[in-house]
N, CA, C and O atoms as a GROMACS GRO file, in nm:
protein
  240
    1UNK      N    1  -0.094  -0.639  -0.157
    1UNK     CA    2  -0.133  -0.750  -0.064
    1UNK      C    3  -0.109  -0.701   0.084
    1UNK      O    4  -0.190  -0.723   0.174
    2UNK      N    5   0.007  -0.632   0.101
    2UNK     CA    6   0.028  -0.585   0.237
    2UNK      C    7  -0.010  -0.449   0.267
    2UNK      O    8   0.047  -0.381   0.352
    3UNK      N    9  -0.119  -0.404   0.189
    3UNK     CA   10  -0.174  -0.271   0.212
    3UNK      C   11  -0.328  -0.282   0.232
    3UNK      O   12  -0.409  -0.241   0.148
    4UNK      N   13  -0.362  -0.342   0.351
    4UNK     CA   14  -0.506  -0.360   0.381
    4UNK      C   15  -0.565  -0.237   0.418
    4UNK      O   16  -0.497  -0.147   0.468
    5UNK      N   17  -0.696  -0.225   0.396
    5UNK     CA   18  -0.772  -0.113   0.442
    5UNK      C   19  -0.794  -0.118   0.598
    5UNK      O   20  -0.780  -0.224   0.660
    6UNK      N   21  -0.826  -0.006   0.657
    6UNK     CA   22  -0.845  -0.009   0.803
    6UNK      C   23  -0.959  -0.104   0.845
    6UNK      O   24  -0.952  -0.170   0.949
    7UNK      N   25  -1.061  -0.107   0.764
    7UNK     CA   26  -1.174  -0.194   0.795
    7UNK      C   27  -1.120  -0.348   0.801
    7UNK      O   28  -1.145  -0.423   0.894
    8UNK      N   29  -1.049  -0.380   0.698
    8UNK     CA   30  -0.994  -0.514   0.692
    8UNK      C   31  -0.910  -0.553   0.810
    8UNK      O   32  -0.918  -0.663   0.863
    9UNK      N   33  -0.822  -0.450   0.851
    9UNK     CA   34  -0.733  -0.473   0.958
    9UNK      C   35  -0.819  -0.495   1.093
    9UNK      O   36  -0.791  -0.588   1.170
   10UNK      N   37  -0.916  -0.411   1.117
   10UNK     CA   38  -1.009  -0.430   1.228
   10UNK      C   39  -1.068  -0.567   1.228
   10UNK      O   40  -1.065  -0.641   1.327
   11UNK      N   41  -1.126  -0.601   1.102
   11UNK     CA   42  -1.198  -0.731   1.099
   11UNK      C   43  -1.098  -0.853   1.128
   11UNK      O   44  -1.129  -0.948   1.200
   12UNK      N   45  -0.979  -0.838   1.064
   12UNK     CA   46  -0.882  -0.955   1.092
   12UNK      C   47  -0.842  -0.954   1.234
   12UNK      O   48  -0.825  -1.062   1.290
   13UNK      N   49  -0.825  -0.847   1.296
   13UNK     CA   50  -0.787  -0.847   1.447
   13UNK      C   51  -0.901  -0.903   1.536
   13UNK      O   52  -0.876  -0.966   1.638
   14UNK      N   53  -1.022  -0.878   1.496
   14UNK     CA   54  -1.137  -0.934   1.563
   14UNK      C   55  -1.148  -1.084   1.545
   14UNK      O   56  -1.179  -1.157   1.640
   15UNK      N   57  -1.122  -1.131   1.422
   15UNK     CA   58  -1.121  -1.275   1.395
   15UNK      C   59  -1.006  -1.348   1.465
   15UNK      O   60  -1.018  -1.461   1.514
   16UNK      N   61  -0.892  -1.275   1.466
   16UNK     CA   62  -0.771  -1.336   1.548
   16UNK      C   63  -0.810  -1.352   1.697
   16UNK      O   64  -0.787  -1.455   1.760
   17UNK      N   65  -0.874  -1.238   1.751
   17UNK     CA   66  -0.914  -1.237   1.893
   17UNK      C   67  -1.017  -1.359   1.913
   17UNK      O   68  -0.996  -1.444   1.999
   18UNK      N   69  -1.115  -1.361   1.841
   18UNK     CA   70  -1.206  -1.470   1.852
   18UNK      C   71  -1.150  -1.616   1.833
   18UNK      O   72  -1.194  -1.710   1.900
   19UNK      N   73  -1.054  -1.627   1.740
   19UNK     CA   74  -0.996  -1.755   1.732
   19UNK      C   75  -0.912  -1.790   1.853
   19UNK      O   76  -0.905  -1.906   1.893
   20UNK      N   77  -0.847  -1.688   1.912
   20UNK     CA   78  -0.767  -1.707   2.033
   20UNK      C   79  -0.857  -1.749   2.150
   20UNK      O   80  -0.828  -1.843   2.223
   21UNK      N   81  -0.967  -1.675   2.163
   21UNK     CA   82  -1.055  -1.707   2.273
   21UNK      C   83  -1.131  -1.848   2.256
   21UNK      O   84  -1.154  -1.919   2.353
   22UNK      N   85  -1.165  -1.880   2.133
   22UNK     CA   86  -1.221  -2.014   2.107
   22UNK      C   87  -1.111  -2.118   2.121
   22UNK      O   88  -1.138  -2.228   2.168
   23UNK      N   89  -0.995  -2.087   2.083
   23UNK     CA   90  -0.883  -2.181   2.115
   23UNK      C   91  -0.858  -2.208   2.259
   23UNK      O   92  -0.821  -2.319   2.295
   24UNK      N   93  -0.876  -2.112   2.342
   24UNK     CA   94  -0.854  -2.126   2.476
   24UNK      C   95  -0.978  -2.194   2.552
   24UNK      O   96  -0.964  -2.264   2.652
   25UNK      N   97  -1.093  -2.166   2.496
   25UNK     CA   98  -1.216  -2.211   2.571
   25UNK      C   99  -1.272  -2.338   2.524
   25UNK      O  100  -1.362  -2.390   2.589
   26UNK      N  101  -1.222  -2.402   2.402
   26UNK     CA  102  -1.293  -2.514   2.354
   26UNK      C  103  -1.189  -2.619   2.308
   26UNK      O  104  -1.068  -2.596   2.318
   27UNK      N  105  -1.232  -2.723   2.262
   27UNK     CA  106  -1.144  -2.835   2.218
   27UNK      C  107  -1.092  -2.811   2.075
   27UNK      O  108  -1.026  -2.898   2.017
   28UNK      N  109  -1.123  -2.691   2.016
   28UNK     CA  110  -1.075  -2.645   1.891
   28UNK      C  111  -0.941  -2.587   1.902
   28UNK      O  112  -0.890  -2.532   1.804
   29UNK      N  113  -0.886  -2.595   2.008
   29UNK     CA  114  -0.762  -2.522   2.051
   29UNK      C  115  -0.649  -2.504   1.943
   29UNK      O  116  -0.607  -2.391   1.918
   30UNK      N  117  -0.601  -2.614   1.882
   30UNK     CA  118  -0.501  -2.597   1.788
   30UNK      C  119  -0.542  -2.513   1.669
   30UNK      O  120  -0.464  -2.431   1.621
   31UNK      N  121  -0.666  -2.531   1.619
   31UNK     CA  122  -0.708  -2.460   1.506
   31UNK      C  123  -0.721  -2.306   1.537
   31UNK      O  124  -0.678  -2.223   1.458
   32UNK      N  125  -0.780  -2.272   1.653
   32UNK     CA  126  -0.792  -2.139   1.696
   32UNK      C  127  -0.659  -2.066   1.711
   32UNK      O  128  -0.636  -1.956   1.660
   33UNK      N  129  -0.569  -2.139   1.788
   33UNK     CA  130  -0.435  -2.083   1.804
   33UNK      C  131  -0.356  -2.053   1.677
   33UNK      O  132  -0.294  -1.948   1.661
   34UNK      N  133  -0.362  -2.157   1.582
   34UNK     CA  134  -0.291  -2.148   1.455
   34UNK      C  135  -0.352  -2.039   1.373
   34UNK      O  136  -0.277  -1.960   1.314
   35UNK      N  137  -0.479  -2.027   1.364
   35UNK     CA  138  -0.548  -1.925   1.281
   35UNK      C  139  -0.521  -1.778   1.348
   35UNK      O  140  -0.497  -1.682   1.275
   36UNK      N  141  -0.526  -1.767   1.474
   36UNK     CA  142  -0.489  -1.639   1.536
   36UNK      C  143  -0.341  -1.603   1.513
   36UNK      O  144  -0.308  -1.486   1.491
   37UNK      N  145  -0.250  -1.707   1.518
   37UNK     CA  146  -0.108  -1.667   1.494
   37UNK      C  147  -0.081  -1.628   1.359
   37UNK      O  148   0.000  -1.539   1.334
   38UNK      N  149  -0.152  -1.696   1.262
   38UNK     CA  150  -0.126  -1.660   1.120
   38UNK      C  151  -0.188  -1.516   1.092
   38UNK      O  152  -0.131  -1.437   1.017
   39UNK      N  153  -0.297  -1.489   1.152
   39UNK     CA  154  -0.357  -1.345   1.134
   39UNK      C  155  -0.269  -1.241   1.193
   39UNK      O  156  -0.247  -1.134   1.135
   40UNK      N  157  -0.216  -1.273   1.310
   40UNK     CA  158  -0.125  -1.167   1.380
   40UNK      C  159   0.002  -1.149   1.305
   40UNK      O  160   0.052  -1.037   1.297
   41UNK      N  161   0.060  -1.260   1.246
   41UNK     CA  162   0.176  -1.246   1.161
   41UNK      C  163   0.154  -1.159   1.034
   41UNK      O  164   0.237  -1.079   0.991
   42UNK      N  165   0.031  -1.185   0.977
   42UNK     CA  166  -0.002  -1.096   0.857
   42UNK      C  167  -0.018  -0.955   0.899
   42UNK      O  168   0.030  -0.864   0.831
   43UNK      N  169  -0.086  -0.933   1.010
   43UNK     CA  170  -0.108  -0.789   1.049
   43UNK      C  171   0.019  -0.725   1.094
   43UNK      O  172   0.031  -0.604   1.078
   44UNK      N  173   0.117  -0.794   1.148
   44UNK     CA  174   0.242  -0.752   1.185
   44UNK      C  175   0.321  -0.713   1.061
   44UNK      O  176   0.382  -0.606   1.058
   45UNK      N  177   0.320  -0.801   0.956
   45UNK     CA  178   0.396  -0.768   0.838
   45UNK      C  179   0.336  -0.646   0.766
   45UNK      O  180   0.407  -0.559   0.717
   46UNK      N  181   0.204  -0.643   0.762
   46UNK     CA  182   0.134  -0.527   0.704
   46UNK      C  183   0.163  -0.396   0.775
   46UNK      O  184   0.174  -0.290   0.713
   47UNK      N  185   0.176  -0.405   0.913
   47UNK     CA  186   0.205  -0.289   0.981
   47UNK      C  187   0.347  -0.242   0.970
   47UNK      O  188   0.374  -0.122   0.975
   48UNK      N  189   0.438  -0.334   0.954
   48UNK     CA  190   0.582  -0.304   0.941
   48UNK      C  191   0.605  -0.235   0.797
   48UNK      O  192   0.684  -0.143   0.779
   49UNK      N  193   0.526  -0.292   0.698
   49UNK     CA  194   0.550  -0.237   0.563
   49UNK      C  195   0.492  -0.097   0.566
   49UNK      O  196   0.546  -0.008   0.501
   50UNK      N  197   0.383  -0.074   0.641
   50UNK     CA  198   0.316   0.057   0.650
   50UNK      C  199   0.411   0.162   0.710
   50UNK      O  200   0.420   0.276   0.665
   51UNK      N  201   0.482   0.115   0.819
   51UNK     CA  202   0.576   0.204   0.887
   51UNK      C  203   0.698   0.235   0.808
   51UNK      O  204   0.753   0.345   0.818
   52UNK      N  205   0.747   0.134   0.724
   52UNK     CA  206   0.869   0.149   0.647
   52UNK      C  207   0.840   0.236   0.526
   52UNK      O  208   0.931   0.297   0.470
   53UNK      N  209   0.718   0.240   0.488
   53UNK     CA  210   0.686   0.326   0.364
   53UNK      C  211   0.696   0.467   0.390
   53UNK      O  212   0.646   0.514   0.492
   54UNK      N  213   0.765   0.547   0.294
   54UNK     CA  214   0.775   0.692   0.318
   54UNK      C  215   0.631   0.756   0.315
   54UNK      O  216   0.542   0.709   0.244
   55UNK      N  217   0.615   0.860   0.391
   55UNK     CA  218   0.501   0.934   0.403
   55UNK      C  219   0.487   1.016   0.284
   55UNK      O  220   0.582   1.082   0.242
   56UNK      N  221   0.355   1.014   0.220
   56UNK     CA  222   0.329   1.091   0.106
   56UNK      C  223   0.254   1.220   0.138
   56UNK      O  224   0.219   1.295   0.048
   57UNK      N  225   0.228   1.246   0.270
   57UNK     CA  226   0.164   1.364   0.312
   57UNK      C  227   0.253   1.483   0.316
   57UNK      O  228   0.370   1.470   0.352
   58UNK      N  229   0.206   1.594   0.283
   58UNK     CA  230   0.286   1.719   0.283
   58UNK      C  231   0.252   1.796   0.414
   58UNK      O  232   0.139   1.799   0.462
   59UNK      N  233   0.362   1.859   0.468
   59UNK     CA  234   0.339   1.931   0.593
   59UNK      C  235   0.247   2.059   0.558
   59UNK      O  236   0.258   2.120   0.451
   60UNK      N  237   0.162   2.090   0.654
   60UNK     CA  238   0.072   2.203   0.636
   60UNK      C  239   0.131   2.337   0.642
   60UNK      O  240   0.059   2.436   0.628
   0.00000   0.00000   0.00000
């Protein structure tokens, strides 16, 4: 679950950015902010687990 593909990460980041912009620009503020915050928390957790995972690549 915390191992998303690069495409999913980019898509979620764009959705979070859109939610933030819509939250700032419209009356949907609370929903936009909360959706953006949840997506950012998920992306941060996925990024931290990716950094904490030992690398499986072998040196050249």
